[in-house]
C-alpha positions in Angstrom: 54.2 56.5 35.5 52.6 59.1 33.3 53.9 62.7 33.4 50.5 64.2 34.4 50.2 61.9 37.4 53.8 62.4 38.4 53.4 66.2 38.1 50.4 66.1 40.5 52.3 64.1 43.0 55.3 66.5 42.8 53.0 69.6 43.3 51.5 67.9 46.4 54.9 67.2 47.9 56.6 70.5 46.9 57.8 72.5 50.0 57.1 75.8 48.2 53.4 75.1 47.7 51.5 75.2 51.0 47.9 75.9 52.0 48.8 79.5 53.0 47.3 82.8 51.8 49.1 83.9 48.7 50.5 87.4 48.6 48.5 89.5 46.2 49.7 92.2 43.9 47.3 94.8 45.3 48.6 94.1 48.8 52.1 94.9 47.7 51.2 98.0 45.8 49.0 99.4 48.5 51.7 98.9 51.1 54.2 100.7 48.8 51.9 103.6 48.3 51.5 104.0 52.0 55.0 103.6 53.3 57.6 103.7 50.5 60.2 106.3 51.7 60.9 108.1 48.4 57.1 108.6 47.9 56.8 109.9 51.4 59.7 112.3 50.8 58.0 113.5 47.6 54.8 114.0 49.5 56.6 116.5 51.8 57.1 118.8 48.8 53.3 119.3 49.0 53.7 120.4 52.6 56.6 122.7 51.6 54.4 124.2 48.8 51.6 124.8 51.3 54.0 126.6 53.6 55.3 128.8 50.8 51.7 129.7 49.9 51.0 130.7 53.5 54.2 132.8 53.4 53.0 134.5 50.2 49.6 135.2 51.7 51.6 136.9 54.5 52.3 139.7 52.1 48.8 140.8 52.7 49.0 140.7 56.5 47.9 143.8 58.4 50.9 145.8 59.6 50.8 147.7 62.9 53.4 150.2 63.9 53.8 152.1 67.2 56.1 155.1 67.6 56.7 157.1 70.7 59.0 160.1 71.0 59.8 162.1 74.2 61.7 165.4 74.2 62.7 165.6 77.9 65.4 168.3 77.7 65.9 171.4 75.6 64.0 174.5 74.6 60.9 172.6 73.5 59.7 169.7 75.6 57.0 167.6 74.0 55.6 164.1 73.5 54.6 162.3 70.3 52.6 159.1 70.1 51.7 157.5 66.8 49.9 154.2 66.1 49.4 153.3 62.4 47.8 150.4 60.5 48.4 149.4 56.9 46.4 146.8 55.0 47.7 145.8 51.5 45.0 144.3 49.2 44.8 142.5 45.9 42.2 145.1 44.8 44.2 146.8 42.0 47.1 146.9 44.4 45.4 149.4 46.7 46.7 149.8 50.2 44.5 151.1 53.0 46.0 152.8 56.0 44.9 154.5 59.1 46.0 155.5 62.5 46.0 157.7 65.5 48.5 160.2 66.8 48.8 162.6 69.7 51.3 165.4 70.1 51.5 167.4 73.4 53.9 169.9 74.8 55.8 172.9 73.3 56.7 172.9 69.6 58.4 175.5 67.5 56.2 177.5 65.1 57.4 175.6 62.0 56.5 172.3 63.7 53.2 173.3 65.0 51.4 170.7 63.0 52.8 168.0 65.3 50.5 169.4 68.1 47.1 167.7 68.3 44.0 168.1 70.4 43.9 166.4 73.8 42.4 163.2 72.5 44.7 163.1 69.5 44.1 162.9 65.7 42.5 160.1 63.8 43.4 159.5 60.2 42.4 157.1 57.4 43.4 156.9 53.8 44.2 154.8 50.7 47.1 154.6 48.3 46.1 153.5 44.8 48.7 152.6 42.1 47.6 154.0 38.7 50.2 152.4 36.5 53.0 150.3 37.9 51.7 147.7 40.4 48.1 148.3 39.4 47.5 145.1 37.4 50.1 143.0 39.2 52.6 143.6 42.0 55.2 141.6 43.9 52.6 140.4 46.5 50.1 139.2 44.0 52.7 137.6 41.7 54.3 135.7 44.6 50.9 134.4 45.8 50.0 133.3 42.3 53.3 131.5 41.8 53.0 129.9 45.3 49.5 128.6 44.5 50.9 127.2 41.2 53.8 125.6 43.1 51.2 123.6 45.0 50.0 122.1 41.7 53.6 121.4 40.7 54.1 119.5 44.0 50.9 117.5 43.3 52.2 116.6 39.9 55.6 115.6 41.2 53.9 113.4 43.7 51.7 111.8 41.0 54.8 111.1 38.9 56.6 109.5 41.8 53.4 107.5 42.6 53.2 106.2 39.1 56.9 105.1 39.2 56.5 103.4 42.6 53.4 101.5 41.4 55.2 100.4 38.2 58.4 99.2 39.9 56.5 97.5 42.8 54.5 95.6 40.2 57.6 94.6 38.3 59.2 93.3 41.5 56.1 91.3 42.4 56.0 89.6 39.0 59.7 88.9 39.2 59.2 87.3 42.5 56.4 85.1 41.1 58.7 84.2 38.2 61.4 83.2 40.6 58.9 81.0 42.4 58.1 79.3 39.1 61.8 78.8 38.4 62.3 77.1 41.8 59.2 74.9 41.3 60.6 73.8 37.9 64.0 73.0 39.4 62.4 71.0 42.2 60.2 69.1 39.8 63.3 68.1 37.7 65.2 67.1 40.8 62.4 65.0 42.3 61.9 63.2 38.9 65.6 62.3 38.8 65.7 61.2 42.5 62.6 59.1 42.2 63.9 57.5 39.1 67.2 56.6 40.7 66.0 53.6 42.7 64.3 52.1 39.7 67.5 52.5 37.6 69.5 50.8 40.3 67.2 47.9 40.3 67.4 47.5 36.5 71.2 47.7 36.7 71.2 45.0 39.4 69.0 42.9 37.2 71.3 43.4 34.2 68.6 45.1 32.2 70.7 48.3 31.6 74.4 49.0 32.0 75.8 50.5 35.2 76.8 53.8 33.5 73.1 54.6 33.2 72.9 54.8 37.0 76.0 57.0 37.0 74.5 59.3 34.4 71.4 59.6 36.5 73.6 60.5 39.5 75.2 63.2 37.5 71.8 64.5 36.5 70.8 64.6 40.2 73.9 66.6 41.1 73.3 69.0 38.2 69.6 69.5 39.2 70.6 70.1 42.8 72.9 72.9 41.5 70.0 74.3 39.5 67.8 74.2 42.6 70.4 76.1 44.6 70.7 78.7 41.9 66.9 79.0 41.7 66.6 79.3 45.5 69.1 82.2 45.4 67.1 84.0 42.6 64.0 83.6 44.7 65.6 85.0 47.8 67.1 87.9 45.8 63.7 88.7 44.3 62.1 88.5 47.7 64.6 91.0 49.1 63.9 93.4 46.2 60.1 92.9 46.8 60.4 93.6 50.5 61.5 97.2 49.7 58.0 97.8 48.5 56.0 95.4 50.6 56.1 97.2 54.0 54.3 96.7 57.3 52.3 99.1 59.4 55.6 100.4 60.9 56.9 101.3 57.4 59.7 98.7 57.6 60.3 96.1 54.8 58.6 92.8 55.1 60.2 89.7 53.6 57.8 87.6 51.7 58.0 83.8 52.3 58.0 81.1 49.7 54.8 79.8 51.2 53.1 83.1 50.1 53.9 82.6 46.5 50.8 82.3 44.2 50.4 79.1 42.3 51.4 80.9 39.1 50.6 83.8 36.9 46.9 84.7 36.3 45.2 83.1 33.4 43.8 86.4 32.0 45.6 89.7 31.3 44.9 92.4 33.9 43.2 94.9 31.6 41.9 95.6 28.1 43.9 98.0 26.0 42.6 101.2 24.5 43.0 101.8 20.8 46.4 103.4 20.1 45.1 106.9 19.2 42.9 107.0 22.2 45.7 105.7 24.4 48.0 108.4 23.1 45.4 111.1 23.8 44.9 109.7 27.3 48.6 109.8 28.0 49.0 113.4 26.8 46.1 114.4 29.0 47.1 112.6 32.2 50.9 112.3 32.3 52.1 114.4 35.3 55.2 115.7 33.7 53.2 117.4 31.0 50.9 119.0 33.5 53.8 120.1 35.6 55.5 121.8 32.6 52.2 123.6 31.9 52.0 124.9 35.4 55.6 125.9 35.3 54.9 127.9 32.2 52.1 129.7 34.0 54.5 130.5 36.8 57.0 132.0 34.4 54.3 133.9 32.5 53.3 135.5 35.8 56.9 136.5 36.4 57.2 137.9 32.9 54.0 140.0 33.3 55.3 141.3 36.7 58.7 142.3 35.3 57.1 144.0 32.3 54.8 145.9 34.6 57.8 147.0 36.7 59.2 148.8 33.7 56.3 151.3 33.7 56.4 154.5 35.7 55.1 154.5 39.2 52.1 156.8 39.5 50.3 156.5 42.9 47.2 158.4 44.0 46.9 158.8 47.8 43.8 160.1 49.6 43.8 160.7 53.4 41.4 162.3 55.8 42.3 163.4 59.3 40.3 164.8 62.3 41.3 166.0 65.7 39.4 164.8 68.7 38.9 166.4 72.2 39.6 169.8 73.6 42.5 172.0 72.6 43.3 175.2 70.8 40.6 176.3 68.4 43.1 176.0 65.5 43.6 172.3 66.4 40.0 171.2 66.1 40.2 170.7 62.4 39.0 168.3 59.7 41.6 167.8 56.9 41.6 166.0 53.5 44.8 165.4 51.7 45.2 164.3 48.0 48.6 163.3 46.7 50.0 162.1 43.4 53.4 160.5 43.6 55.4 159.8 40.5 58.4 157.4 40.3 60.0 157.1 36.8 62.8 154.6 36.3 65.1 156.2 33.7 67.1 153.1 32.6 64.9 150.2 33.8 67.7 147.7 33.5 66.7 145.6 36.4 63.1 145.0 35.2 64.2 144.6 31.6 66.9 142.1 32.5 64.5 140.0 34.6 61.8 140.2 31.9 64.4 138.8 29.4 65.2 136.0 31.8 61.5 135.1 32.2 60.9 135.3 28.5 63.8 132.9 27.8 62.6 130.5 30.5 59.1 130.6 28.9 60.6 129.6 25.6 62.7 126.9 27.3 59.7 125.4 28.9 58.0 125.4 25.5 60.7 123.2 24.0 60.8 121.0 27.0 57.1 120.4 26.7 57.5 119.5 23.1 60.2 117.0 24.0 58.1 115.6 26.8 55.2 115.1 24.3 57.5 113.3 21.9 58.8 111.0 24.7 55.3 110.2 25.9 54.3 109.3 22.3 57.4 107.1 22.1 56.5 105.5 25.5 53.0 104.6 24.3 54.3 103.2 21.0 56.9 101.2 22.8 54.5 99.7 25.4 52.1 98.7 22.6 55.0 97.1 20.8 56.1 95.3 24.0 52.6 94.0 24.6 52.2 92.7 21.1 55.6 90.9 21.3 54.9 89.6 24.7 51.5 88.1 23.6 53.3 86.4 20.7 56.0 85.0 23.0 53.3 83.7 25.4 51.6 81.9 22.5 54.7 80.5 21.0 56.3 79.5 24.3 53.1 77.7 25.3 53.2 75.7 22.1 56.8 74.9 22.7 56.1 73.8 26.2 53.4 71.4 25.1 55.7 69.9 22.5 58.5 69.5 25.0 56.2 67.9 27.5 55.0 65.4 24.9 58.6 64.6 23.9 59.6 64.2 27.6 56.7 61.8 28.1 57.5 59.8 25.0 61.2 59.6 25.8 60.5 58.4 29.3 58.2 55.7 27.9 60.9 54.6 25.4 63.4 54.4 28.3 61.0 52.2 30.3 60.8 49.9 27.2 64.6 49.9 27.0 64.7 51.8 23.7 66.3 55.0 25.1 69.0 56.0 27.7 69.1 58.3 30.7 71.1 60.8 28.6 68.2 61.3 26.2 65.6 61.2 29.0 67.6 63.9 30.9 67.9 66.0 27.7 64.1 65.8 27.2 63.4 66.7 30.8 65.8 69.6 30.7 64.2 70.8 27.5 60.8 70.6 29.0 62.0 72.5 32.1 63.6 75.2 29.9 60.4 75.5 27.8 58.3 75.9 31.0 60.7 78.7 32.2 60.5 80.4 28.8 56.7 80.3 29.0 56.8 81.8 32.5 59.3 84.4 31.5 57.1 85.4 28.5 54.1 85.7 30.8 56.2 87.7 33.3 57.1 90.1 30.4 53.5 90.4 29.4 52.3 91.3 32.9 55.2 93.8 33.4 54.3 95.3 30.1 50.8 95.9 31.4 52.3 97.7 34.4 54.3 99.9 31.9 51.1 100.5 29.9 49.3 101.7 33.0 52.2 104.0 33.9 52.6 105.3 30.3 48.9 106.3 30.2 48.6 107.4 33.9 45.3 105.6 34.1 43.5 105.8 37.5 46.7 107.3 38.9 45.6 107.0 42.5 44.0 103.6 42.2 45.8 100.2 42.6 46.3 98.2 39.5 
């Protein structure tokens, strides 16, 4: 029987090849992106960053204060009620304020200002920093840094997403390779088992010696052991793949042997960019570089704030007040207050020290960015090298497989003519099986290198491969 016809029969009888929908790579990757725990955990950092931004925005919340004082015993009995509002803004650090107060009762002469008209006194004003806190203050710095932290969380998520996609793709192709390994082991076993009856008939007829039948039995046992080992590798790869192929409930799903595709795709998954263009693409899209850039902006904001805190505090305040309602003639007054408050730090060690820390961190991030750029360039070079070597291996292993197949077929024909032995037939069959595995392993390496290529360049980061 010719090898081609025998191989077709084996494929038809193989228990691992069934008319069932094959599990596709996109299905595995999409499931991983929706339910892989580490990716979901990283996604929560985005929610944390949103909460931190909301908290930073709270620095501009309107403040309301209410104060009531009652003097119920003593020489002077009076009541004081005060309601005030304060609204910080990002407009040059200005803070607007206003309020209402009412003072009634008896006051000593030196505290007569606490007394108001019957309907109280309304006031409104603004406090404007002229030097320190004018260009930047703690509220604005914290808000800017919180908004940048949201971008950092996005880049962290993108980096985790790239890695999950890459590893899920690797696990899928390893599973396909394990299926090819099992099919090869089953093919070799079935060939030896089907040959056994013919050998026994030839031994009985005295055509070949009895030890040929014994040698074939040995080959059957050896190939059964190979099948057990291949089955274990397939189960192991399926377990690893199940971590990424998850159901709607987020739990791992174990792929079955019946869901194995018939083999690796004929064509490569994508065309490659020229090296220089690929390097530029990687430098522009890799999340770790973008994250370092945003971290530098955060640190620059802190540096500017601390440098600003070293300046004297000079605040201009303007407030107007007016009494409302009946009262003493002297109480129905309109007032305007202008104040200039100066706060000069003499040693400025706190701000100077923190500015030094921010400056050093900025320089540190600069060197880390340079190292990241070097690593990305190395990643791109390495993946191009891996793809080139993988293509060469695929071509060479394919040629080797063809030669081994021809030798196997020729040796089997020689055995049928009585010019060879089971030993040589077995060696040729094993060599053909090993060559088939080498070809499958080379193809597996090629497709995994494409997954590395996509991760290295961060191409279509939110799209399936």
